[in-house]
N, CA, C, O and CB atoms as a CASP TS submission, in Angstrom:
PFRMAT TS
TARGET T0000
AUTHOR 0000-0000-0000
METHOD Language model
MODEL 1
PARENT N/A
ATOM      1  N   MET     1      96.594  -4.916 181.923  1.00  0.00           N
ATOM      2  CA  MET     1      95.997  -6.139 182.798  1.00  0.00           C
ATOM      3  C   MET     1      95.568  -7.560 181.890  1.00  0.00           C
ATOM      4  O   MET     1      94.705  -7.772 181.039  1.00  0.00           O
ATOM      5  CB  MET     1      94.517  -5.531 183.597  1.00  0.00           C
ATOM      6  N   GLU     2      96.281  -8.126 182.319  1.00  0.00           N
ATOM      7  CA  GLU     2      96.112  -8.848 181.340  1.00  0.00           C
ATOM      8  C   GLU     2      95.086 -10.808 181.821  1.00  0.00           C
ATOM      9  O   GLU     2      95.361 -11.159 182.969  1.00  0.00           O
ATOM     10  CB  GLU     2      97.892  -8.831 180.762  1.00  0.00           C
ATOM     11  N   GLY     3      94.363 -11.564 181.249  1.00  0.00           N
ATOM     12  CA  GLY     3      93.662 -12.249 182.512  1.00  0.00           C
ATOM     13  C   GLY     3      93.776 -13.062 181.468  1.00  0.00           C
ATOM     14  O   GLY     3      94.367 -13.032 180.388  1.00  0.00           O
ATOM     15  N   TYR     4      92.647 -14.242 182.381  1.00  0.00           N
ATOM     16  CA  TYR     4      92.572 -15.451 181.378  1.00  0.00           C
ATOM     17  C   TYR     4      90.776 -15.574 180.713  1.00  0.00           C
ATOM     18  O   TYR     4      89.904 -14.985 181.353  1.00  0.00           O
ATOM     19  CB  TYR     4      93.104 -17.093 182.429  1.00  0.00           C
ATOM     20  N   PRO     5      90.545 -16.041 179.957  1.00  0.00           N
ATOM     21  CA  PRO     5      89.148 -16.535 179.616  1.00  0.00           C
ATOM     22  C   PRO     5      88.413 -17.259 181.115  1.00  0.00           C
ATOM     23  O   PRO     5      88.934 -17.510 182.202  1.00  0.00           O
ATOM     24  CB  PRO     5      89.329 -17.792 178.234  1.00  0.00           C
ATOM     25  N   TYR     6      87.168 -17.427 180.679  1.00  0.00           N
ATOM     26  CA  TYR     6      86.850 -18.660 181.684  1.00  0.00           C
ATOM     27  C   TYR     6      86.914 -19.813 181.518  1.00  0.00           C
ATOM     28  O   TYR     6      86.579 -20.594 182.408  1.00  0.00           O
ATOM     29  CB  TYR     6      85.840 -18.744 182.085  1.00  0.00           C
ATOM     30  N   ASN     7      87.209 -20.078 180.740  1.00  0.00           N
ATOM     31  CA  ASN     7      87.754 -21.865 179.797  1.00  0.00           C
ATOM     32  C   ASN     7      88.866 -21.866 179.541  1.00  0.00           C
ATOM     33  O   ASN     7      89.318 -20.803 179.114  1.00  0.00           O
ATOM     34  CB  ASN     7      87.196 -22.350 178.242  1.00  0.00           C
ATOM     35  N   PHE     8      89.908 -23.179 179.700  1.00  0.00           N
ATOM     36  CA  PHE     8      90.692 -22.939 179.214  1.00  0.00           C
ATOM     37  C   PHE     8      91.947 -23.419 177.974  1.00  0.00           C
ATOM     38  O   PHE     8      92.333 -24.587 177.929  1.00  0.00           O
ATOM     39  CB  PHE     8      90.768 -22.753 180.003  1.00  0.00           C
ATOM     40  N   HIS     9      92.378 -22.573 177.215  1.00  0.00           N
ATOM     41  CA  HIS     9      92.677 -23.017 175.944  1.00  0.00           C
ATOM     42  C   HIS     9      93.945 -22.259 175.921  1.00  0.00           C
ATOM     43  O   HIS     9      93.911 -21.064 176.218  1.00  0.00           O
ATOM     44  CB  HIS     9      91.594 -22.745 174.773  1.00  0.00           C
ATOM     45  N   VAL    10      94.651 -22.619 175.718  1.00  0.00           N
ATOM     46  CA  VAL    10      96.658 -22.084 175.415  1.00  0.00           C
ATOM     47  C   VAL    10      96.307 -22.667 173.459  1.00  0.00           C
ATOM     48  O   VAL    10      95.384 -23.167 172.815  1.00  0.00           O
ATOM     49  CB  VAL    10      98.701 -23.814 176.872  1.00  0.00           C
ATOM     50  N   ASN    11      98.062 -22.062 173.171  1.00  0.00           N
ATOM     51  CA  ASN    11      97.849 -22.265 172.018  1.00  0.00           C
ATOM     52  C   ASN    11      98.981 -23.387 171.772  1.00  0.00           C
ATOM     53  O   ASN    11      99.744 -23.529 172.728  1.00  0.00           O
ATOM     54  CB  ASN    11      97.840 -20.983 171.222  1.00  0.00           C
ATOM     55  N   ALA    12      99.207 -24.168 170.703  1.00  0.00           N
ATOM     56  CA  ALA    12     100.343 -25.672 170.840  1.00  0.00           C
ATOM     57  C   ALA    12     101.868 -24.737 171.113  1.00  0.00           C
ATOM     58  O   ALA    12     102.421 -23.933 170.363  1.00  0.00           O
ATOM     59  CB  ALA    12     100.478 -26.974 168.814  1.00  0.00           C
ATOM     60  N   GLY    13     102.295 -25.265 172.636  1.00  0.00           N
ATOM     61  CA  GLY    13     104.108 -25.270 172.291  1.00  0.00           C
ATOM     62  C   GLY    13     103.816 -24.168 174.173  1.00  0.00           C
ATOM     63  O   GLY    13     104.740 -23.884 174.936  1.00  0.00           O
ATOM     64  N   ASN    14     102.698 -23.897 174.344  1.00  0.00           N
ATOM     65  CA  ASN    14     102.826 -23.051 175.542  1.00  0.00           C
ATOM     66  C   ASN    14     103.531 -24.153 176.309  1.00  0.00           C
ATOM     67  O   ASN    14     103.621 -25.375 176.191  1.00  0.00           O
ATOM     68  CB  ASN    14     101.370 -22.410 176.237  1.00  0.00           C
ATOM     69  N   PRO    15     104.136 -22.949 177.400  1.00  0.00           N
ATOM     70  CA  PRO    15     104.853 -24.387 178.548  1.00  0.00           C
ATOM     71  C   PRO    15     104.076 -24.844 180.124  1.00  0.00           C
ATOM     72  O   PRO    15     104.369 -25.458 181.150  1.00  0.00           O
ATOM     73  CB  PRO    15     106.695 -23.778 179.190  1.00  0.00           C
ATOM     74  N   ILE    16     102.792 -24.018 179.467  1.00  0.00           N
ATOM     75  CA  ILE    16     102.027 -25.326 180.782  1.00  0.00           C
ATOM     76  C   ILE    16     102.063 -26.677 180.454  1.00  0.00           C
ATOM     77  O   ILE    16     102.495 -27.468 181.293  1.00  0.00           O
ATOM     78  CB  ILE    16     100.287 -25.221 181.075  1.00  0.00           C
ATOM     79  N   LEU    17     101.600 -27.149 179.141  1.00  0.00           N
ATOM     80  CA  LEU    17     101.332 -28.098 178.295  1.00  0.00           C
ATOM     81  C   LEU    17     102.158 -29.546 178.740  1.00  0.00           C
ATOM     82  O   LEU    17     101.952 -30.745 178.552  1.00  0.00           O
ATOM     83  CB  LEU    17     101.692 -27.516 176.892  1.00  0.00           C
ATOM     84  N   LYS    18     103.526 -28.488 179.644  1.00  0.00           N
ATOM     85  CA  LYS    18     104.645 -29.431 180.090  1.00  0.00           C
ATOM     86  C   LYS    18     104.743 -29.950 181.439  1.00  0.00           C
ATOM     87  O   LYS    18     105.454 -30.748 182.051  1.00  0.00           O
ATOM     88  CB  LYS    18     105.834 -28.832 179.898  1.00  0.00           C
ATOM     89  N   HIS    19     103.524 -29.011 181.720  1.00  0.00           N
ATOM     90  CA  HIS    19     103.575 -28.896 182.959  1.00  0.00           C
ATOM     91  C   HIS    19     103.336 -30.152 184.337  1.00  0.00           C
ATOM     92  O   HIS    19     102.128 -29.913 184.339  1.00  0.00           O
ATOM     93  CB  HIS    19     102.734 -27.937 182.939  1.00  0.00           C
ATOM     94  N   PRO    20     103.444 -30.984 185.192  1.00  0.00           N
ATOM     95  CA  PRO    20     103.774 -32.078 185.314  1.00  0.00           C
ATOM     96  C   PRO    20     101.594 -32.039 185.831  1.00  0.00           C
ATOM     97  O   PRO    20     101.219 -33.203 185.976  1.00  0.00           O
ATOM     98  CB  PRO    20     105.472 -32.467 186.487  1.00  0.00           C
ATOM     99  N   TYR    21     101.091 -31.599 185.930  1.00  0.00           N
ATOM    100  CA  TYR    21      99.637 -31.186 186.833  1.00  0.00           C
ATOM    101  C   TYR    21      99.206 -31.945 185.285  1.00  0.00           C
ATOM    102  O   TYR    21      98.978 -33.128 185.031  1.00  0.00           O
ATOM    103  CB  TYR    21      99.016 -29.002 187.437  1.00  0.00           C
ATOM    104  N   TYR    22      99.205 -30.432 184.193  1.00  0.00           N
ATOM    105  CA  TYR    22      98.333 -30.441 183.028  1.00  0.00           C
ATOM    106  C   TYR    22      98.729 -31.664 182.478  1.00  0.00           C
ATOM    107  O   TYR    22      98.047 -31.905 181.482  1.00  0.00           O
ATOM    108  CB  TYR    22      98.452 -29.237 182.040  1.00  0.00           C
ATOM    109  N   GLN    23      99.803 -32.799 182.795  1.00  0.00           N
ATOM    110  CA  GLN    23     100.394 -34.250 182.265  1.00  0.00           C
ATOM    111  C   GLN    23      99.650 -34.860 183.000  1.00  0.00           C
ATOM    112  O   GLN    23      99.473 -35.990 182.543  1.00  0.00           O
ATOM    113  CB  GLN    23     101.941 -34.721 182.406  1.00  0.00           C
ATOM    114  N   LYS    24      98.943 -34.642 184.211  1.00  0.00           N
ATOM    115  CA  LYS    24      97.950 -35.751 184.879  1.00  0.00           C
ATOM    116  C   LYS    24      96.173 -35.687 184.366  1.00  0.00           C
ATOM    117  O   LYS    24      95.332 -36.574 184.221  1.00  0.00           O
ATOM    118  CB  LYS    24      98.040 -35.428 186.720  1.00  0.00           C
ATOM    119  N   TYR    25      96.143 -34.634 184.247  1.00  0.00           N
ATOM    120  CA  TYR    25      94.749 -34.753 183.795  1.00  0.00           C
ATOM    121  C   TYR    25      94.532 -34.256 182.467  1.00  0.00           C
ATOM    122  O   TYR    25      93.377 -33.855 182.321  1.00  0.00           O
ATOM    123  CB  TYR    25      93.852 -34.067 184.676  1.00  0.00           C
ATOM    124  N   ASN    26      95.012 -34.185 181.794  1.00  0.00           N
ATOM    125  CA  ASN    26      95.285 -33.599 180.416  1.00  0.00           C
ATOM    126  C   ASN    26      94.292 -34.725 179.220  1.00  0.00           C
ATOM    127  O   ASN    26      93.974 -34.491 178.054  1.00  0.00           O
ATOM    128  CB  ASN    26      97.290 -33.645 180.119  1.00  0.00           C
ATOM    129  N   MET    27      94.016 -35.923 180.054  1.00  0.00           N
ATOM    130  CA  MET    27      93.755 -37.310 178.776  1.00  0.00           C
ATOM    131  C   MET    27      92.534 -38.234 179.429  1.00  0.00           C
ATOM    132  O   MET    27      91.934 -39.159 178.881  1.00  0.00           O
ATOM    133  CB  MET    27      95.483 -38.606 178.544  1.00  0.00           C
ATOM    134  N   LEU    28      92.290 -37.524 181.209  1.00  0.00           N
ATOM    135  CA  LEU    28      91.157 -38.158 181.658  1.00  0.00           C
ATOM    136  C   LEU    28      89.888 -37.214 181.392  1.00  0.00           C
ATOM    137  O   LEU    28      90.055 -36.225 180.680  1.00  0.00           O
ATOM    138  CB  LEU    28      91.348 -38.522 183.149  1.00  0.00           C
ATOM    139  N   THR    29      88.734 -37.461 181.893  1.00  0.00           N
ATOM    140  CA  THR    29      87.846 -37.808 181.483  1.00  0.00           C
ATOM    141  C   THR    29      87.423 -37.030 183.117  1.00  0.00           C
ATOM    142  O   THR    29      88.190 -37.117 184.075  1.00  0.00           O
ATOM    143  CB  THR    29      87.714 -39.371 180.854  1.00  0.00           C
ATOM    144  N   LEU    30      86.082 -36.291 183.180  1.00  0.00           N
ATOM    145  CA  LEU    30      86.262 -35.944 185.093  1.00  0.00           C
ATOM    146  C   LEU    30      85.756 -36.551 185.529  1.00  0.00           C
ATOM    147  O   LEU    30      85.491 -36.136 186.657  1.00  0.00           O
ATOM    148  CB  LEU    30      85.872 -34.809 185.905  1.00  0.00           C
ATOM    149  N   ALA    31      85.023 -38.242 185.167  1.00  0.00           N
ATOM    150  CA  ALA    31      84.438 -38.893 185.118  1.00  0.00           C
ATOM    151  C   ALA    31      85.655 -39.738 185.882  1.00  0.00           C
ATOM    152  O   ALA    31      85.423 -40.002 187.062  1.00  0.00           O
ATOM    153  CB  ALA    31      83.763 -39.031 183.927  1.00  0.00           C
ATOM    154  N   GLN    32      86.428 -40.013 185.548  1.00  0.00           N
ATOM    155  CA  GLN    32      88.156 -41.139 185.386  1.00  0.00           C
ATOM    156  C   GLN    32      88.641 -39.859 186.646  1.00  0.00           C
ATOM    157  O   GLN    32      88.688 -40.385 187.758  1.00  0.00           O
ATOM    158  CB  GLN    32      89.581 -41.156 183.005  1.00  0.00           C
ATOM    159  N   ILE    33      88.874 -38.863 186.667  1.00  0.00           N
ATOM    160  CA  ILE    33      89.270 -37.842 187.890  1.00  0.00           C
ATOM    161  C   ILE    33      88.902 -37.969 189.082  1.00  0.00           C
ATOM    162  O   ILE    33      89.533 -38.337 190.073  1.00  0.00           O
ATOM    163  CB  ILE    33      88.895 -36.654 187.750  1.00  0.00           C
ATOM    164  N   ALA    34      87.955 -37.681 188.968  1.00  0.00           N
ATOM    165  CA  ALA    34      86.706 -38.293 190.439  1.00  0.00           C
ATOM    166  C   ALA    34      87.030 -40.065 190.503  1.00  0.00           C
ATOM    167  O   ALA    34      86.436 -40.998 191.044  1.00  0.00           O
ATOM    168  CB  ALA    34      84.326 -38.007 189.834  1.00  0.00           C
ATOM    169  N   GLN    35      87.509 -40.028 190.179  1.00  0.00           N
ATOM    170  CA  GLN    35      87.988 -41.745 190.137  1.00  0.00           C
ATOM    171  C   GLN    35      89.103 -42.268 190.676  1.00  0.00           C
ATOM    172  O   GLN    35      89.341 -43.458 190.884  1.00  0.00           O
ATOM    173  CB  GLN    35      88.210 -42.259 188.854  1.00  0.00           C
ATOM    174  N   LEU    36      90.015 -40.994 190.969  1.00  0.00           N
ATOM    175  CA  LEU    36      91.316 -41.261 191.392  1.00  0.00           C
ATOM    176  C   LEU    36      90.912 -41.029 192.266  1.00  0.00           C
ATOM    177  O   LEU    36      89.977 -40.261 192.494  1.00  0.00           O
ATOM    178  CB  LEU    36      92.466 -40.776 191.048  1.00  0.00           C
ATOM    179  N   ASP    37      91.961 -42.081 193.469  1.00  0.00           N
ATOM    180  CA  ASP    37      93.138 -41.700 194.934  1.00  0.00           C
ATOM    181  C   ASP    37      91.541 -42.367 195.471  1.00  0.00           C
ATOM    182  O   ASP    37      90.805 -41.806 196.283  1.00  0.00           O
ATOM    183  CB  ASP    37      93.982 -39.392 195.578  1.00  0.00           C
ATOM    184  N   ASP    38      91.200 -43.960 194.641  1.00  0.00           N
ATOM    185  CA  ASP    38      90.003 -44.261 195.296  1.00  0.00           C
ATOM    186  C   ASP    38      89.005 -43.681 195.762  1.00  0.00           C
ATOM    187  O   ASP    38      88.717 -43.689 196.959  1.00  0.00           O
ATOM    188  CB  ASP    38      90.166 -44.691 195.995  1.00  0.00           C
ATOM    189  N   GLY    39      88.348 -43.096 194.855  1.00  0.00           N
ATOM    190  CA  GLY    39      86.919 -42.188 194.748  1.00  0.00           C
ATOM    191  C   GLY    39      87.321 -40.885 194.869  1.00  0.00           C
ATOM    192  O   GLY    39      86.387 -40.095 194.733  1.00  0.00           O
ATOM    193  N   GLN    40      88.823 -40.188 195.163  1.00  0.00           N
ATOM    194  CA  GLN    40      89.458 -39.077 196.177  1.00  0.00           C
ATOM    195  C   GLN    40      89.285 -37.836 195.051  1.00  0.00           C
ATOM    196  O   GLN    40      88.958 -36.660 195.210  1.00  0.00           O
ATOM    197  CB  GLN    40      91.375 -39.432 196.789  1.00  0.00           C
ATOM    198  N   GLY    41      89.592 -38.487 194.028  1.00  0.00           N
ATOM    199  CA  GLY    41      90.017 -37.407 192.344  1.00  0.00           C
ATOM    200  C   GLY    41      89.774 -36.173 193.168  1.00  0.00           C
ATOM    201  O   GLY    41      90.793 -35.694 193.664  1.00  0.00           O
ATOM    202  N   PHE    42      88.950 -35.725 193.350  1.00  0.00           N
ATOM    203  CA  PHE    42      88.326 -34.096 193.510  1.00  0.00           C
ATOM    204  C   PHE    42      89.061 -33.730 194.512  1.00  0.00           C
ATOM    205  O   PHE    42      89.362 -32.536 194.547  1.00  0.00           O
ATOM    206  CB  PHE    42      86.657 -33.802 193.891  1.00  0.00           C
ATOM    207  N   LYS    43      89.510 -34.536 195.492  1.00  0.00           N
ATOM    208  CA  LYS    43      89.844 -33.530 196.891  1.00  0.00           C
ATOM    209  C   LYS    43      90.741 -34.060 196.151  1.00  0.00           C
ATOM    210  O   LYS    43      90.226 -34.101 195.034  1.00  0.00           O
ATOM    211  CB  LYS    43      89.550 -33.546 198.715  1.00  0.00           C
ATOM    212  N   SER    44      91.824 -34.513 196.091  1.00  0.00           N
ATOM    213  CA  SER    44      93.342 -34.649 195.609  1.00  0.00           C
ATOM    214  C   SER    44      93.229 -33.471 194.533  1.00  0.00           C
ATOM    215  O   SER    44      94.138 -32.642 194.571  1.00  0.00           O
ATOM    216  CB  SER    44      93.850 -36.347 194.885  1.00  0.00           C
ATOM    217  N   LEU    45      92.576 -33.358 193.911  1.00  0.00           N
ATOM    218  CA  LEU    45      92.964 -31.949 192.930  1.00  0.00           C
ATOM    219  C   LEU    45      92.962 -30.692 193.758  1.00  0.00           C
ATOM    220  O   LEU    45      93.808 -29.810 193.613  1.00  0.00           O
ATOM    221  CB  LEU    45      91.789 -31.642 191.639  1.00  0.00           C
ATOM    222  N   THR    46      91.709 -30.629 194.871  1.00  0.00           N
ATOM    223  CA  THR    46      91.766 -29.356 195.525  1.00  0.00           C
ATOM    224  C   THR    46      93.208 -29.367 196.667  1.00  0.00           C
ATOM    225  O   THR    46      93.792 -28.363 197.077  1.00  0.00           O
ATOM    226  CB  THR    46      90.167 -29.139 196.349  1.00  0.00           C
ATOM    227  N   ASN    47      93.451 -30.448 196.916  1.00  0.00           N
ATOM    228  CA  ASN    47      94.192 -30.278 197.838  1.00  0.00           C
ATOM    229  C   ASN    47      96.008 -30.142 196.695  1.00  0.00           C
ATOM    230  O   ASN    47      97.072 -29.639 197.057  1.00  0.00           O
ATOM    231  CB  ASN    47      93.816 -31.724 199.101  1.00  0.00           C
ATOM    232  N   GLU    48      95.793 -30.564 195.842  1.00  0.00           N
ATOM    233  CA  GLU    48      96.984 -29.770 194.602  1.00  0.00           C
ATOM    234  C   GLU    48      96.788 -28.233 194.373  1.00  0.00           C
ATOM    235  O   GLU    48      97.805 -27.581 194.135  1.00  0.00           O
ATOM    236  CB  GLU    48      96.762 -30.452 192.864  1.00  0.00           C
ATOM    237  N   ILE    49      95.794 -27.706 194.413  1.00  0.00           N
ATOM    238  CA  ILE    49      95.370 -26.689 193.788  1.00  0.00           C
ATOM    239  C   ILE    49      95.872 -26.054 195.349  1.00  0.00           C
ATOM    240  O   ILE    49      96.968 -25.501 195.437  1.00  0.00           O
ATOM    241  CB  ILE    49      93.702 -26.658 193.043  1.00  0.00           C
ATOM    242  N   ALA    50      95.043 -26.179 196.450  1.00  0.00           N
ATOM    243  CA  ALA    50      96.189 -25.542 198.206  1.00  0.00           C
ATOM    244  C   ALA    50      97.383 -25.344 198.199  1.00  0.00           C
ATOM    245  O   ALA    50      98.016 -24.423 198.714  1.00  0.00           O
ATOM    246  CB  ALA    50      96.399 -26.515 199.520  1.00  0.00           C
ATOM    247  N   ASN    51      97.885 -26.596 197.347  1.00  0.00           N
ATOM    248  CA  ASN    51      99.468 -26.142 197.624  1.00  0.00           C
ATOM    249  C   ASN    51     100.145 -25.754 196.711  1.00  0.00           C
ATOM    250  O   ASN    51     101.336 -25.847 197.008  1.00  0.00           O
ATOM    251  CB  ASN    51     100.306 -27.045 198.095  1.00  0.00           C
ATOM    252  N   ILE    52      99.959 -25.303 195.592  1.00  0.00           N
ATOM    253  CA  ILE    52     100.510 -24.478 195.205  1.00  0.00           C
ATOM    254  C   ILE    52     100.317 -22.832 195.586  1.00  0.00           C
ATOM    255  O   ILE    52      99.334 -22.217 195.999  1.00  0.00           O
ATOM    256  CB  ILE    52     100.374 -24.820 194.158  1.00  0.00           C
ATOM    257  N   ILE    53     101.751 -22.381 195.249  1.00  0.00           N
ATOM    258  CA  ILE    53     101.937 -20.971 195.676  1.00  0.00           C
ATOM    259  C   ILE    53     101.603 -20.167 195.130  1.00  0.00           C
ATOM    260  O   ILE    53     102.038 -20.443 194.011  1.00  0.00           O
ATOM    261  CB  ILE    53     102.873 -20.581 195.852  1.00  0.00           C
ATOM    262  N   VAL    54     101.064 -19.201 195.037  1.00  0.00           N
ATOM    263  CA  VAL    54      99.864 -18.219 194.042  1.00  0.00           C
ATOM    264  C   VAL    54     100.892 -16.807 194.034  1.00  0.00           C
ATOM    265  O   VAL    54     100.850 -15.783 194.716  1.00  0.00           O
ATOM    266  CB  VAL    54      97.813 -17.822 195.057  1.00  0.00           C
ATOM    267  N   THR    55     102.017 -17.349 192.712  1.00  0.00           N
ATOM    268  CA  THR    55     102.408 -16.440 191.904  1.00  0.00           C
ATOM    269  C   THR    55     101.656 -16.009 190.590  1.00  0.00           C
ATOM    270  O   THR    55     100.745 -16.687 190.115  1.00  0.00           O
ATOM    271  CB  THR    55     103.528 -16.810 191.658  1.00  0.00           C
ATOM    272  N   ASN    56     102.077 -14.906 190.074  1.00  0.00           N
ATOM    273  CA  ASN    56     102.369 -14.705 188.420  1.00  0.00           C
ATOM    274  C   ASN    56     102.733 -15.916 187.674  1.00  0.00           C
ATOM    275  O   ASN    56     102.104 -16.376 186.722  1.00  0.00           O
ATOM    276  CB  ASN    56     103.593 -13.712 188.133  1.00  0.00           C
ATOM    277  N   ASP    57     103.854 -16.411 188.217  1.00  0.00           N
ATOM    278  CA  ASP    57     104.305 -17.597 186.975  1.00  0.00           C
ATOM    279  C   ASP    57     103.065 -19.293 187.601  1.00  0.00           C
ATOM    280  O   ASP    57     102.940 -20.400 187.077  1.00  0.00           O
ATOM    281  CB  ASP    57     106.890 -18.087 187.234  1.00  0.00           C
ATOM    282  N   ASN    58     102.338 -18.626 189.008  1.00  0.00           N
ATOM    283  CA  ASN    58     101.539 -20.867 188.797  1.00  0.00           C
ATOM    284  C   ASN    58     100.165 -19.940 188.416  1.00  0.00           C
ATOM    285  O   ASN    58      99.261 -20.736 188.667  1.00  0.00           O
ATOM    286  CB  ASN    58     101.216 -22.634 191.108  1.00  0.00           C
ATOM    287  N   MET    59      99.721 -19.072 188.091  1.00  0.00           N
ATOM    288  CA  MET    59      99.006 -18.750 187.143  1.00  0.00           C
ATOM    289  C   MET    59      98.416 -19.705 185.886  1.00  0.00           C
ATOM    290  O   MET    59      97.268 -20.081 186.124  1.00  0.00           O
ATOM    291  CB  MET    59      99.684 -17.854 186.776  1.00  0.00           C
ATOM    292  N   PRO    60      98.741 -19.992 185.107  1.00  0.00           N
ATOM    293  CA  PRO    60      98.122 -20.626 184.110  1.00  0.00           C
ATOM    294  C   PRO    60      97.907 -22.260 184.595  1.00  0.00           C
ATOM    295  O   PRO    60      96.998 -22.864 184.026  1.00  0.00           O
ATOM    296  CB  PRO    60      99.013 -20.401 182.772  1.00  0.00           C
ATOM    297  N   ILE    61      98.764 -23.039 185.690  1.00  0.00           N
ATOM    298  CA  ILE    61      98.366 -23.956 186.080  1.00  0.00           C
ATOM    299  C   ILE    61      97.234 -23.696 186.926  1.00  0.00           C
ATOM    300  O   ILE    61      96.234 -24.281 186.508  1.00  0.00           O
ATOM    301  CB  ILE    61      99.262 -24.556 186.510  1.00  0.00           C
ATOM    302  N   LEU    62      97.064 -23.104 187.845  1.00  0.00           N
ATOM    303  CA  LEU    62      95.810 -22.744 188.585  1.00  0.00           C
ATOM    304  C   LEU    62      95.006 -22.540 187.950  1.00  0.00           C
ATOM    305  O   LEU    62      93.988 -23.188 188.191  1.00  0.00           O
ATOM    306  CB  LEU    62      95.754 -21.840 189.331  1.00  0.00           C
ATOM    307  N   TRP    63      94.967 -21.797 187.075  1.00  0.00           N
ATOM    308  CA  TRP    63      93.737 -21.462 186.064  1.00  0.00           C
ATOM    309  C   TRP    63      93.208 -22.855 185.582  1.00  0.00           C
ATOM    310  O   TRP    63      92.016 -23.133 185.715  1.00  0.00           O
ATOM    311  CB  TRP    63      94.240 -20.484 184.648  1.00  0.00           C
ATOM    312  N   TYR    64      94.296 -23.923 184.898  1.00  0.00           N
ATOM    313  CA  TYR    64      93.574 -24.994 184.286  1.00  0.00           C
ATOM    314  C   TYR    64      92.964 -25.574 185.216  1.00  0.00           C
ATOM    315  O   TYR    64      91.797 -25.935 185.059  1.00  0.00           O
ATOM    316  CB  TYR    64      94.281 -25.898 183.573  1.00  0.00           C
ATOM    317  N   LEU    65      93.677 -25.787 186.434  1.00  0.00           N
ATOM    318  CA  LEU    65      93.725 -27.230 187.645  1.00  0.00           C
ATOM    319  C   LEU    65      92.090 -26.484 187.958  1.00  0.00           C
ATOM    320  O   LEU    65      91.330 -27.433 188.150  1.00  0.00           O
ATOM    321  CB  LEU    65      95.425 -27.290 189.518  1.00  0.00           C
ATOM    322  N   ARG    66      91.324 -25.178 188.069  1.00  0.00           N
ATOM    323  CA  ARG    66      90.202 -24.811 188.408  1.00  0.00           C
ATOM    324  C   ARG    66      88.971 -24.968 187.175  1.00  0.00           C
ATOM    325  O   ARG    66      87.791 -25.317 187.203  1.00  0.00           O
ATOM    326  CB  ARG    66      90.464 -23.468 188.902  1.00  0.00           C
ATOM    327  N   SER    67      89.859 -24.541 186.156  1.00  0.00           N
ATOM    328  CA  SER    67      88.200 -24.601 185.181  1.00  0.00           C
ATOM    329  C   SER    67      88.033 -26.351 185.558  1.00  0.00           C
ATOM    330  O   SER    67      86.872 -26.736 185.422  1.00  0.00           O
ATOM    331  CB  SER    67      88.354 -24.147 182.737  1.00  0.00           C
ATOM    332  N   ILE    68      88.816 -27.201 185.910  1.00  0.00           N
ATOM    333  CA  ILE    68      88.864 -28.653 185.083  1.00  0.00           C
ATOM    334  C   ILE    68      87.977 -28.991 187.147  1.00  0.00           C
ATOM    335  O   ILE    68      87.539 -30.113 187.399  1.00  0.00           O
ATOM    336  CB  ILE    68      91.279 -29.665 184.257  1.00  0.00           C
ATOM    337  N   TYR    69      87.910 -27.861 188.232  1.00  0.00           N
ATOM    338  CA  TYR    69      87.276 -28.042 189.578  1.00  0.00           C
ATOM    339  C   TYR    69      85.904 -27.281 188.791  1.00  0.00           C
ATOM    340  O   TYR    69      85.099 -28.162 188.488  1.00  0.00           O
ATOM    341  CB  TYR    69      88.171 -27.191 191.194  1.00  0.00           C
ATOM    342  N   LYS    70      85.421 -25.904 188.381  1.00  0.00           N
ATOM    343  CA  LYS    70      84.717 -25.642 187.827  1.00  0.00           C
ATOM    344  C   LYS    70      83.933 -26.626 187.333  1.00  0.00           C
ATOM    345  O   LYS    70      82.878 -27.046 187.809  1.00  0.00           O
ATOM    346  CB  LYS    70      85.133 -25.012 187.256  1.00  0.00           C
ATOM    347  N   LEU    71      84.611 -27.042 186.159  1.00  0.00           N
ATOM    348  CA  LEU    71      83.011 -28.018 185.646  1.00  0.00           C
ATOM    349  C   LEU    71      82.927 -28.816 186.214  1.00  0.00           C
ATOM    350  O   LEU    71      81.861 -28.551 186.769  1.00  0.00           O
ATOM    351  CB  LEU    71      82.709 -28.697 184.351  1.00  0.00           C
ATOM    352  N   ALA    72      83.267 -29.865 186.655  1.00  0.00           N
ATOM    353  CA  ALA    72      83.040 -30.489 188.083  1.00  0.00           C
ATOM    354  C   ALA    72      82.239 -30.569 188.888  1.00  0.00           C
ATOM    355  O   ALA    72      81.452 -31.493 189.095  1.00  0.00           O
ATOM    356  CB  ALA    72      83.571 -30.239 188.739  1.00  0.00           C
ATOM    357  N   THR    73      82.361 -29.627 189.407  1.00  0.00           N
ATOM    358  CA  THR    73      80.853 -28.690 190.572  1.00  0.00           C
ATOM    359  C   THR    73      80.088 -28.716 188.836  1.00  0.00           C
ATOM    360  O   THR    73      79.648 -29.669 188.193  1.00  0.00           O
ATOM    361  CB  THR    73      81.340 -26.099 191.731  1.00  0.00           C
ATOM    362  N   ASP    74      80.139 -27.936 188.654  1.00  0.00           N
ATOM    363  CA  ASP    74      78.884 -27.562 187.457  1.00  0.00           C
ATOM    364  C   ASP    74      78.120 -28.525 187.134  1.00  0.00           C
ATOM    365  O   ASP    74      76.903 -28.416 187.291  1.00  0.00           O
ATOM    366  CB  ASP    74      79.328 -27.126 186.081  1.00  0.00           C
ATOM    367  N   THR    75      78.783 -29.849 186.531  1.00  0.00           N
ATOM    368  CA  THR    75      78.141 -30.861 185.766  1.00  0.00           C
ATOM    369  C   THR    75      77.626 -31.495 186.840  1.00  0.00           C
ATOM    370  O   THR    75      76.913 -32.412 186.433  1.00  0.00           O
ATOM    371  CB  THR    75      78.971 -31.725 184.819  1.00  0.00           C
ATOM    372  N   GLY    76      77.653 -31.425 188.421  1.00  0.00           N
ATOM    373  CA  GLY    76      77.307 -32.022 189.166  1.00  0.00           C
ATOM    374  C   GLY    76      78.508 -33.609 189.743  1.00  0.00           C
ATOM    375  O   GLY    76      77.971 -34.376 190.543  1.00  0.00           O
ATOM    376  N   ILE    77      79.537 -33.849 189.435  1.00  0.00           N
ATOM    377  CA  ILE    77      80.136 -34.795 189.467  1.00  0.00           C
ATOM    378  C   ILE    77      81.093 -34.502 190.565  1.00  0.00           C
ATOM    379  O   ILE    77      81.707 -35.406 191.133  1.00  0.00           O
ATOM    380  CB  ILE    77      80.570 -35.125 188.260  1.00  0.00           C
ATOM    381  N   TRP    78      81.200 -33.497 190.808  1.00  0.00           N
ATOM    382  CA  TRP    78      81.716 -33.092 192.635  1.00  0.00           C
ATOM    383  C   TRP    78      81.323 -32.259 193.205  1.00  0.00           C
ATOM    384  O   TRP    78      80.944 -31.459 192.350  1.00  0.00           O
ATOM    385  CB  TRP    78      82.975 -32.723 193.020  1.00  0.00           C
ATOM    386  N   GLY    79      81.129 -31.843 194.192  1.00  0.00           N
ATOM    387  CA  GLY    79      80.276 -30.653 195.127  1.00  0.00           C
ATOM    388  C   GLY    79      79.192 -30.461 195.471  1.00  0.00           C
ATOM    389  O   GLY    79      78.927 -29.474 196.157  1.00  0.00           O
TER
END
């Protein structure tokens, strides 16, 4: 069984780097994400996570989005 490390990291060329959710969040700070959608950025992020079908193929993007969410909660920006 192969898993994912706690923090997100992939090599250049990995397909996740072209995923629409990765493209949406990859150039934003946590503070900027929090301000999306009229200050509901992390609520929107959790809704996006909740609407992804939990398959093996979707695990990389779920891992990435959860990493963002976890950083936001750990730093007190969200939650």
